C-alpha positions as CSV (number, residue, x, y, z in Angstrom):
1,M,0.2,-0.1,0.0
2,R,1.4,3.1,-1.3
3,P,1.5,6.6,1.7
4,P,-1.0,8.9,1.5
5,V,-0.5,12.2,-1.0
6,D,-0.2,15.2,0.4
7,A,-0.6,18.9,-2.2
8,E,3.1,19.2,-2.4
9,K,3.9,15.2,-4.2
10,I,0.1,16.2,-6.3
11,H,1.7,19.2,-7.9
12,R,5.2,17.4,-8.3
13,L,2.7,15.1,-9.9
14,L,1.6,17.8,-12.2
15,R,4.6,19.4,-12.9
16,E,6.3,15.9,-14.4
17,L,3.3,14.7,-16.0
18,G,3.4,18.2,-18.3
19,R,7.2,18.1,-18.5
20,R,7.8,14.0,-19.2
21,S,4.7,14.6,-21.9
22,R,5.1,14.9,-25.9
23,G,2.5,17.5,-26.3
24,P,-0.4,19.5,-25.5
25,G,-3.8,18.3,-23.2
26,D,-5.6,19.1,-20.8
27,V,-6.2,17.1,-17.8
28,F,-9.5,17.5,-15.3
29,L,-8.3,16.7,-10.9
30,T,-11.3,14.8,-9.6
31,G,-12.1,13.0,-6.4
32,G,-10.1,13.6,-3.0
33,A,-7.2,15.4,-5.6
34,T,-9.2,18.5,-5.4
35,A,-10.5,17.8,-1.7
36,L,-6.8,18.4,-0.6
37,L,-6.0,20.7,-3.4
38,L,-8.8,23.4,-2.8
39,G,-8.0,22.9,1.0
40,W,-10.9,20.4,3.3
41,R,-9.1,17.3,3.0
42,A,-4.9,16.7,4.1
43,S,-4.3,13.6,1.5
44,T,-6.0,11.5,-0.4
45,V,-4.7,7.5,-1.2
46,D,-5.3,8.1,-5.2
47,V,-5.5,11.0,-7.4
48,D,-7.9,11.0,-10.2
49,L,-7.8,12.4,-13.6
50,K,-9.6,12.8,-17.0
51,L,-7.9,12.8,-19.7
52,D,-9.3,15.1,-22.5
53,P,-7.7,15.9,-24.9
54,E,-5.1,13.3,-24.0
55,P,-1.7,14.2,-23.8
56,P,0.4,12.3,-26.1
57,G,2.5,10.4,-23.9
58,V,1.2,11.0,-20.8
59,F,0.4,6.8,-20.3
60,D,3.5,6.5,-20.3
61,A,4.9,9.0,-17.5
62,I,1.6,7.9,-15.4
63,A,3.1,4.2,-15.5
64,R,6.7,5.7,-14.4
65,L,5.8,8.2,-11.9
66,K,3.1,5.6,-10.0
67,Q,6.3,4.4,-9.5
68,E,8.8,7.6,-8.7
69,L,6.7,9.1,-6.6
70,A,4.6,6.1,-5.1
71,V,1.2,7.6,-5.9
72,N,-1.9,5.6,-6.9
73,V,-3.2,7.1,-10.3
74,E,-7.0,6.2,-12.0
75,L,-9.0,7.4,-15.1
76,A,-11.6,7.9,-12.8
77,S,-14.2,11.2,-13.4
78,P,-17.8,11.9,-12.6
79,D,-18.9,11.9,-16.4
80,L,-18.4,7.9,-15.9
81,F,-21.0,7.7,-13.0
82,L,-23.4,10.1,-14.4
83,P,-24.3,12.2,-17.8
84,P,-21.8,15.1,-17.4
85,V,-23.1,19.1,-16.7
86,P,-23.8,20.8,-19.6
87,G,-20.9,23.8,-19.3
88,W,-18.4,21.3,-17.6
89,R,-15.2,22.2,-19.6
90,E,-16.0,26.0,-18.9
91,G,-16.7,24.8,-15.2
92,S,-13.5,23.6,-14.5
93,V,-11.7,25.2,-12.3
94,F,-7.7,26.4,-13.8
95,I,-5.4,25.1,-12.0
96,E,-1.5,25.6,-13.7
97,E,0.2,24.7,-17.2
98,H,3.3,22.6,-16.9
99,G,4.6,21.9,-20.6
100,G,1.5,22.9,-23.2
101,V,-0.8,20.2,-20.5
102,R,-3.2,22.5,-18.8
103,F,-4.1,21.0,-15.7
104,F,-8.2,21.7,-13.8
105,H,-10.1,20.2,-10.9
106,Y,-13.3,19.6,-13.1
107,D,-16.8,20.7,-12.7
108,L,-17.5,21.1,-8.9
109,R,-21.0,20.7,-10.0
110,G,-20.6,17.6,-11.5
111,Q,-17.9,16.3,-8.6
112,A,-20.3,17.7,-5.9
113,L,-23.5,15.4,-8.1
114,A,-21.5,12.4,-7.7
115,K,-20.5,12.3,-4.3
116,I,-24.4,12.8,-4.0
117,A,-24.7,10.4,-6.0
118,R,-22.6,7.8,-4.6
119,G,-23.6,8.5,-0.6
120,H,-20.9,7.3,1.6
121,E,-20.2,9.6,4.0
122,R,-17.6,10.7,3.1
123,D,-18.5,11.7,-0.1
124,L,-21.3,13.4,1.4
125,A,-18.8,15.1,3.7
126,D,-17.2,16.9,1.1
127,V,-19.9,18.3,-0.6
128,D,-20.8,19.8,2.9
129,A,-17.0,21.9,3.0
130,M,-17.4,22.4,-1.5
131,L,-21.1,24.1,-0.4
132,A,-18.9,26.4,3.0
133,G,-16.1,27.2,1.3
134,G,-18.3,28.4,-1.7
135,H,-17.6,26.6,-4.4
136,V,-21.3,25.7,-5.1
137,T,-24.1,26.2,-4.0
138,T,-27.2,24.4,-3.4
139,A,-28.7,26.8,-6.3
140,A,-25.9,25.6,-9.3
141,L,-26.8,22.3,-7.8
142,R,-29.8,22.1,-8.7
143,E,-30.0,23.4,-12.1
144,A,-27.4,21.1,-12.7
145,F,-29.4,18.1,-11.5
146,D,-32.4,19.3,-13.8
147,A,-30.0,19.1,-16.3
148,I,-28.8,15.8,-16.5
149,E,-31.6,14.2,-14.8
150,P,-32.8,12.8,-18.5
151,G,-30.2,11.7,-19.3
152,L,-29.8,9.3,-16.3
153,V,-31.9,6.9,-18.8
154,R,-27.6,6.3,-20.6
155,Y,-26.5,4.8,-16.5
156,P,-28.5,1.5,-16.1
157,A,-26.7,1.3,-12.7
158,L,-28.6,4.0,-11.7
159,D,-32.1,3.9,-10.2
160,A,-33.1,7.8,-11.3
161,G,-35.9,7.9,-9.4
162,A,-33.9,7.0,-5.7
163,L,-31.0,9.2,-7.1
164,R,-33.5,11.7,-7.2
165,A,-34.6,11.3,-4.0
166,R,-31.5,11.4,-2.3
167,F,-30.1,14.5,-4.1
168,L,-33.7,16.3,-2.6
169,R,-33.1,15.0,0.7
170,F,-29.4,16.5,0.5
171,V,-30.2,19.7,-1.0
172,E,-33.2,20.2,0.8
173,A,-31.9,20.0,3.9
174,R,-28.8,22.4,3.0
175,D,-31.0,25.1,2.1
176,G,-33.3,24.1,5.7
177,A,-30.2,24.6,8.0
């Protein structure tokens, strides 16, 4: 098992991915890496990424850096589990650029909706931290959920009615707080 990842190690990973990739592309961080860099967690166990467009050579770089930095890297993003929020790319938050590779936090509305869909205690605490930090609002989450709801039929592992009920319970509890 690899040690937890801190902010310094994530920034080193990003610098090295940019340096070792052979061309431009965009890399979106999600999950614990976003939580760590935006300040509501001290560490994470892995770095979840979405590559779009994929920087040439990035997979060779990831394979080497996983070993060199002792970090778990996974390809995971909210749009693997839920329809993407319209405008997710424009809603993603720029972090830094290295060697023509741009790094962003994947749209926080999409991240929050995916965490609510999973419903784990830590995920819900992350969404509460996003709300408390002003990174998202319940109004923005409602608008984003309404936008993706028609596309839920394309995700057969989800029970759209149960997800809607979980989502409404979550935001109504925060709106009433």
